[in-house]
C-alpha positions in Angstrom: -15.9 -24.7 12.5 -14.6 -21.1 12.3 -11.2 -20.0 11.1 -8.9 -17.6 13.1 -9.4 -15.2 10.1 -13.1 -15.0 10.8 -12.3 -12.8 13.8 -10.1 -10.4 11.8 -11.3 -6.9 11.2 -12.5 -6.0 7.7 -11.3 -2.7 6.2 -12.9 -0.5 3.6 -10.9 0.6 0.6 -10.2 3.9 2.4 -9.2 2.3 5.7 -6.9 -0.1 3.9 -5.3 2.7 1.9 -4.6 4.6 5.2 -3.2 1.5 6.8 -0.9 1.0 3.8 0.2 4.6 4.1 0.8 4.4 7.8 2.8 1.1 7.3 5.1 2.6 4.7 5.5 5.9 6.6 6.5 4.2 9.8 9.1 2.1 7.9 10.4 5.3 6.2 10.7 7.1 9.6 12.7 4.2 11.0 15.0 3.9 7.9 18.3 5.7 8.5 18.8 6.2 4.7 15.3 7.8 4.1 15.2 6.9 0.4 14.0 9.7 -1.9 11.7 7.3 -3.8 9.9 6.3 -0.6 9.6 10.0 0.3 8.0 10.7 -3.1 5.7 7.8 -2.8 4.4 9.0 0.6 4.1 12.6 -0.6 2.1 11.4 -3.7 -0.1 9.1 -1.5 -1.0 11.9 0.9 -4.7 12.5 0.9 -6.0 16.0 0.1 -9.6 15.1 0.3 -12.0 12.2 0.0 -10.1 9.8 -2.3 -8.1 12.7 -3.6 -4.4 12.0 -3.5 -1.7 14.6 -4.0 -0.9 12.7 -7.2 -4.3 11.8 -8.7 -2.9 8.6 -10.3 -2.2 7.1 -6.8 -5.8 6.4 -6.0 -6.2 4.7 -9.4 -3.1 2.7 -8.8 -4.4 1.7 -5.4 -7.7 0.5 -6.9 -5.7 -1.6 -9.5 -3.7 -3.1 -6.7 -6.8 -4.0 -4.7 -8.4 -5.5 -7.8 -5.2 -7.5 -8.5 -5.2 -9.0 -5.0 -8.9 -9.8 -5.2 -8.4 -11.4 -8.6 -5.1 -13.3 -8.0 -5.3 -14.0 -4.3 -2.2 -14.9 -2.4 0.0 -15.5 -5.4 0.4 -11.8 -6.1 3.5 -11.3 -4.0 5.4 -14.3 -5.1 5.0 -14.0 -8.9 8.2 -11.9 -9.5 11.3 -11.5 -7.4 11.9 -8.1 -6.0 14.6 -6.3 -7.9 17.6 -5.0 -6.0 17.9 -1.2 -5.6 20.1 0.6 -8.0 23.2 2.2 -6.7 
C-alpha cells in the first residue's frame, strides 16, 4: 500500500533552499509592516552563485537546518515555543 506522500515531489538541497526563500519572500511582500529583520534575512539569503549566499553563513545555516530536520524528524518545530516579537 502506498502513502499519499509517495507521490510528493522530492527536492534537492538547492531547490528546497529556493523554495524556502520564495516562501519567506512572498510572506514579506504581503506583510504590511515589512519587518526589517525579514528584509535582512532575505537579503542575506540571496544567492550570488552556486551555493554562494550574500552572507556566506546562510548556506551553512541552511545545511544545519536540513541536518536537524533529517536527524530530529517532525519534532523540530514543536520543541520550543516561538518567542513574541520585541516592541
